[in-house]
C-alpha positions as CSV (number, residue, x, y, z in Angstrom):
1,M,1.9,10.3,-22.1
2,T,0.3,11.3,-18.9
3,S,-1.6,8.3,-17.9
4,F,1.8,6.4,-18.6
5,R,3.8,9.2,-15.9
6,N,1.1,8.6,-13.3
7,L,1.1,5.2,-13.5
8,L,5.0,5.2,-12.9
9,V,4.3,7.7,-9.7
10,R,2.0,5.2,-8.4
11,W,4.8,2.7,-9.0
12,H,7.0,5.0,-7.2
13,L,9.3,4.7,-10.1
14,L,9.5,8.4,-10.5
15,P,11.2,10.7,-8.0
16,H,9.2,12.1,-5.2
17,N,10.1,15.8,-5.7
18,Q,8.3,15.4,-9.3
19,H,5.0,17.1,-8.9
20,V,2.2,15.3,-10.4
21,H,-1.0,16.6,-10.2
22,I,-3.8,14.3,-8.9
23,P,-7.6,15.8,-9.2
24,P,-9.4,16.1,-5.7
25,S,-11.4,13.1,-5.0
26,P,-15.0,13.7,-5.3
27,T,-15.3,10.6,-2.4
28,R,-13.5,12.7,-0.3
29,H,-15.4,15.8,-0.5
30,L,-19.0,13.7,-0.3
31,G,-17.7,11.8,3.1
32,R,-16.4,15.6,4.8
33,L,-20.2,16.4,4.0
34,T,-21.4,13.4,5.4
35,F,-19.2,13.4,8.3
36,I,-19.9,16.9,9.2
37,A,-24.2,16.5,8.7
38,F,-23.7,13.4,11.1
39,L,-21.8,14.9,13.7
40,L,-23.8,18.0,14.2
41,T,-27.1,16.1,13.6
42,F,-26.0,13.8,16.8
43,I,-25.0,16.7,19.0
44,G,-28.6,18.8,17.6
45,S,-30.6,15.4,18.6
46,R,-28.7,15.2,21.8
47,A,-28.8,18.9,22.7
48,I,-32.7,19.0,21.7
49,V,-34.1,16.3,23.5
50,I,-32.6,17.7,26.7
51,L,-34.4,20.4,26.7
52,I,-37.6,19.0,25.6
53,M,-37.3,16.6,28.7
54,T,-36.3,19.7,30.9
55,R,-39.1,21.6,30.0
56,R,-36.9,24.3,28.5
57,M,-38.2,24.3,24.9
58,P,-41.9,23.2,23.4
59,N,-42.5,19.4,23.2
60,L,-41.6,18.6,19.7
61,F,-42.4,14.9,19.7
62,F,-44.7,13.6,17.5
63,H,-47.7,11.3,18.3
64,A,-49.3,9.2,16.1
65,G,-52.3,7.2,17.6
66,G,-50.9,7.6,21.1
67,T,-47.7,6.3,19.8
68,H,-44.5,8.6,20.0
69,V,-43.1,8.4,16.8
70,H,-39.1,8.7,17.3
71,H,-36.8,10.2,15.3
72,L,-35.2,7.0,14.0
73,N,-37.9,6.6,12.0
74,Y,-37.7,10.0,9.8
75,G,-33.9,8.8,9.6
76,I,-34.9,5.4,8.0
77,F,-37.6,7.5,5.6
78,L,-35.0,9.9,4.6
79,L,-32.3,6.9,4.2
80,S,-34.7,5.2,2.1
81,T,-35.2,8.0,-0.4
82,V,-31.6,9.1,-0.8
83,A,-31.2,5.8,-1.6
84,A,-34.0,5.9,-4.1
85,V,-32.8,9.0,-5.5
86,L,-29.0,7.9,-5.9
87,L,-29.9,4.6,-7.4
88,F,-32.5,6.1,-10.0
89,A,-31.1,9.5,-10.8
90,S,-28.2,10.8,-12.9
91,L,-27.0,13.5,-10.5
92,N,-24.1,15.9,-11.0
93,L,-21.1,16.7,-8.0
94,R,-23.5,19.6,-6.8
95,Q,-26.8,17.3,-6.2
96,K,-24.5,14.7,-4.9
97,G,-23.3,17.1,-2.6
98,I,-26.7,17.9,-1.3
99,C,-27.6,13.6,-0.9
100,A,-24.5,13.6,1.0
101,L,-25.7,16.1,3.8
102,L,-29.3,14.5,3.7
103,Y,-27.4,11.0,4.2
104,G,-25.2,12.2,7.0
105,F,-28.4,14.2,8.2
106,A,-30.5,11.0,8.4
107,M,-27.7,8.4,9.9
108,G,-27.4,11.2,12.8
109,L,-31.2,10.9,13.2
110,T,-31.0,6.9,12.9
111,F,-28.1,6.3,15.3
112,D,-29.1,8.7,17.7
113,E,-31.7,6.1,18.9
114,F,-29.2,3.3,17.8
115,G,-29.8,1.2,21.1
116,M,-33.3,1.6,20.8
117,W,-33.7,-0.3,17.5
118,L,-30.8,-2.4,18.3
119,N,-32.4,-3.5,21.8
120,L,-36.0,-2.9,20.4
121,G,-36.9,-0.4,23.2
122,G,-35.4,1.0,26.5
123,S,-34.1,4.3,27.7
124,Y,-32.9,7.0,25.0
125,W,-30.1,7.4,26.9
126,Q,-28.1,3.8,26.1
127,R,-24.8,3.4,26.3
128,A,-25.0,1.2,22.8
129,S,-26.1,4.8,21.1
130,F,-23.0,6.3,21.9
131,D,-20.9,3.0,20.8
132,G,-22.7,3.1,17.5
133,V,-22.0,7.0,16.6
134,I,-18.4,6.8,17.5
135,V,-18.2,3.6,15.0
136,V,-20.2,5.2,12.7
137,L,-18.1,8.3,12.9
138,T,-14.9,6.8,12.7
139,V,-15.8,5.1,9.2
140,F,-17.1,8.5,8.0
141,G,-13.7,10.2,9.0
142,L,-11.8,7.5,7.3
143,V,-13.5,8.1,4.1
144,A,-13.2,11.8,4.5
145,F,-9.8,12.2,5.8
146,L,-7.9,9.1,4.8
147,P,-5.0,10.2,2.2
148,R,-5.3,8.9,-1.2
149,W,-3.5,5.8,-2.4
150,E,-1.8,7.7,-5.0
151,R,-0.3,10.1,-2.6
152,L,0.9,7.7,-0.1
153,R,4.6,7.3,0.2
154,S,6.8,4.9,2.6
155,H,7.0,7.4,5.6
156,H,3.1,7.7,5.7
157,Y,3.0,3.9,6.8
158,G,4.8,4.8,9.8
159,T,2.8,8.1,10.8
160,A,-0.6,5.8,9.9
161,G,0.8,2.9,12.5
162,L,1.6,5.7,14.9
163,L,-1.9,7.4,14.5
164,L,-3.6,4.3,14.8
165,V,-2.2,3.6,18.0
166,V,-3.1,6.9,19.1
167,V,-6.8,6.5,17.8
168,V,-7.2,3.3,20.1
169,S,-5.8,4.6,22.6
170,F,-7.9,7.4,22.4
171,Y,-11.0,5.0,22.2
172,F,-9.8,3.2,25.3
173,L,-9.7,6.4,27.2
174,L,-13.3,7.5,25.9
175,Y,-14.5,4.1,26.5
176,K,-13.4,4.4,30.3
177,S,-14.5,7.8,30.5
178,F,-18.0,6.7,29.2
179,H,-18.3,4.0,31.6
180,H,-17.8,6.8,34.5
181,V,-20.1,9.3,33.1
182,N,-22.9,6.8,32.6
183,E,-22.4,5.7,36.4
184,K,-22.7,9.4,37.5
185,Y,-25.3,10.8,35.2
186,A,-27.1,8.0,34.0
187,P,-29.7,8.3,37.4
188,V,-30.1,11.9,36.2
189,L,-31.0,11.2,32.9
190,M,-33.2,8.5,33.6
191,E,-34.9,10.7,36.1
192,I,-35.0,13.2,33.4
193,E,-36.5,11.0,31.0
194,E,-39.1,9.5,33.4
195,S,-40.4,13.0,34.4
196,G,-40.1,14.6,31.1
197,P,-42.6,15.1,27.8
198,R,-43.3,11.6,26.3
């Protein structure tokens, strides 16, 4: 009987004021963990690199045979490990939560240097890295915070349309502001990169 009632609610055949319990989505929980880990890793990576390059903290860069091993490589290896665990292990929700945090952390390390692996080198401060992070953060944000289909009602579509206009406007302004910031601070960041440890 409960499943039939849920079906009627999904088809909007029951009144909206009749409360039906819909269990929380584990996907949204995992999406939020990934979103937070990704965002904090990106911010932390940028802050640490600036502190190292300005010599305000010890040089933590790893070198193998004279080659600077960029932190995107740590992200790639960690992504491979998390994928293997999720593919071959049977996990409970808590263990999946740990994997979600590690996945967000690994994605943050990898996409922090997105411009470098997209263009096969170049400066750490490439604009493509910021653009890549914004796109990935948007996708993670949708997975984490978009309302479930079961809870959507007709008035939500108008709100979603308005929110879409606001988000597109925000990204347009962000794009423009990044352009001005890039013109103003790119030479300074390039100088710091050139004079900093390698």
